[in-house]
Structure formats: structure tokens, C-alpha cells
C-alpha positions, 0 to 999 in steps of 0.5 A, a space after each residue: 659198341 658191344 662193351 658199351 651195350 654191356 655197360 648199359 645193360 641194366 639201365 632198363 631194369 633200373 628204370 622199370 624198377 622206378 616205373 614199378 612204383 605205379 606197377 608199370 613195367 616200362 622204362 619210359 615211364 621210369 624215365 618220366 617218373 625220374 625226371 619229375 622227381 629231379 624237377 621236384 628236388 635234386 636230392 630226391 632224385 639222387 635218393 631214388 636212383 641211388 636206392 634203385 641201383 642198391 636194390 638191384 644190385 642186391 638182388 643181382 648179388 644174391 642171385 635172385 630171379 633174373 626175370 624179376 630183376 629185369 622186370 624191376 621188382 627189386 627196384 620200386 620199393 627201395 626207390 620209394 625209400 630213397 625218396 622219402 628219406 630224402 624228402 623227410 629229412 636234410 640229406 647229410 652223410 647219415 641219410 645217404 648211408 640209410 638210403 642204401 641201407 634201407 634200399 638194401 633191406 627193402 630188396 631183401 623183404 621184397 624177396 621174402 615176399 615174392 618167394 612166398 607168392 604174397 602180393 606185398 606191393 609197396 609193404 617193404 617200403 612201408 615197414 622199412 621206412 617206418 622203422 628208419 624214420 622212428 630211429 632217426 627221429 629217436 636217436 639223431 637231431 637231423 633237421 627236416 629237409 627243405 622240401 617240407 618247408 616250401 610253401 604250397 601254391 594252389 592259386 592255379 589249382 582246378 579239379 583236374 589238377 587236383 586229381 593229377 596231384 594224387 599221381 604226384 603225391 604217390 612219390 612224394 611230389 607236390 607240383 602240378 608239373 609232377 602230377 601231370 607228367 606222372 599221369 602221362 607216364 602211366 598213360 603211355 604205358 597203360 591208358 586204362 590204368 592211367 584213366 582209372 587212376 584219374 577216377 580213383 583220385 577224383 573219388 577219393 577227393 569227393 570222399 575226403 570232402 564229405 568227411 570235412 578234410 582240409 580242402 588244401 590237403 585234398 587239393 594237394 592230392 594227399 588223400 588221393 595217392 593211395 587211391 591212384 594206386 589201388 585204381 591201377 592195381 585192379 584196372 581192366 577192361 572188364 566190368 567187374 574190374 570197375 567194381 573192384 577199382 571202386 571197392 579198393 578205392 573206397 576202402 583205402 580212402 577210409 583207411 587213410 581217413 581213419 589213420 589220419 584222424 587217429 592223430 597217433 604220435 607214433 605214426 607221426 614219428 614214423 613218417 605218417 601213413 604212407 602207402 599203407 592205406 593202398 596196401 590194406 585196401 588192396 589186400 581186402 579187395 584181393 579175396 573179393 576179386 578171387 571170388 568174382 573171378 570164380 563166379 565168372 568162370 562158373 
């Protein structure tokens, strides 16, 4: 029994790593995320799992802080790299190699920011994915994955599913099932964060509609997933938390819309905006959080 326990000793860390994609240090949240990813596409599920393992093993081999490893801090950016690459490209042998290489690079970059106490969030995933996707587009002829060719069925969409789709799109999942499952997964870990995420998704959809963005993309949650992450990041039970959520969500949504409207060829070749609007919106809001906290204390 002891050997069996040792064999599965790091399973919670791996699952927490996947859960940390939405800032949840919860293995059950991570497990539900993994179920939703596998439901969407087996290759993406394998990509998420393989990348999380690669990132976590890298952290262990280099003797990074054990508590940070157990919290899943070296799993979420690698996991997103794994899902992104298998979502964008046909999963051949080169893509699988790049999944592992990208996961290792993301873990190392995450450590760089952690050591300097810089809140990087998903920036390591963004930077590594942009670089790899650019290289693949420039030097290979690997075709897009079949996941990109699947038509979107919005016949059963509603205001509720539009908001939960924002949760699904955080991890490149467009199904109603994944969106609702991911919302439940966050709710089980932190009900306040889940409800704020839902509100953020609704606000982002409303702002996008005001800018006359395509209704199909709004319904899919493509303008909401960055807002979901912002809302979860600043969620809390204090009144000022609600204000911070609103500011971060609005900033991230406007950045998202601006980047998409710029129609940059380079950005398209790099894989799109990814979660950069979330990261930038959060970075811009963090100084305000410090200011409000200092004012509140005084």
C-alpha cells in the first residue's frame, strides 16, 4: 500500500496544476477540467496531461520549491501550451515533441517570474505558445487540427450558456458541456470566484455587443474568457473586490476587442490573442488594488 501511495503521490499536484488554469488550487477542479478537455478532444486531453507532467517533472528535477510544485504552479501554463498546440495543429510527432518542449520552457519561465515575485499569471503560456506557433507556421506545413474544422452549433444557446461558454473557452473548449462543467468545477472550489466569473463573462459579452462584434463569436464566449479569468483573479467578499473585478473585466475586454480589430497578420500567425488581454488587464488593475488596500487600511 505504501508503494502504491508513493506511485500516485504526485497525482494531486498534477491535477492542481490543471486547476490552476483558473487559479484554483483544487485537485477535483483540475480533474473536472481534464474531463471536459477529453470530452472536447482526446488529443487535447492528452496534450494537457502530458504538458502538465512535463512541467511538473521539470520543476522537481531542478529542485524548485516543493510547496509551489504541490500547489500546481508549474502545471497550468504548460497545460495550456499542450492544449493550445493540439487545438491549433494536427497532432503529429513534431507537435508532440513541441508540446513537451513548450511545457518545459513554460515551467522555466514561470519559475523566473515566481523567483522575482512578479505576478505573471498565464504570460509564460502566452509567450511560449506565440513563439512555437510562429515557428510552426513559418517552417512547417503541418495542417490545422480537425477541432478547428468542427462547425459551431448555437441552436440551443441562451444567455446562460453564452456566459458559461466563457469558462469553456479559457481552455479552448467550445461545447456547452465543457463550459457548464468548468463553471461547476470552479464553483466547487470557490463559489464566490465562480459567480464573479459568470458576471464577468456577461459583462464582456454586453460590451462586445456594444462594439458590434460578431454575434456568433460572442455566443461562443470568445470575448468572455479573458474576462472570466480577470473576475476570478480579483474576486472576494469585500465591496472593493467587486469594483476591481469590474475594472479588470472592462479593461481586458477592451484590450481583447482592440487586438482583434487591429487584424494583425503577425498576431494571427502567432495563434491569436490567447489570454493576453487577461494578463494585461490584471497588470493594469493590480496597482489600483494596492492603492485601495492602503486607503482602506488608513
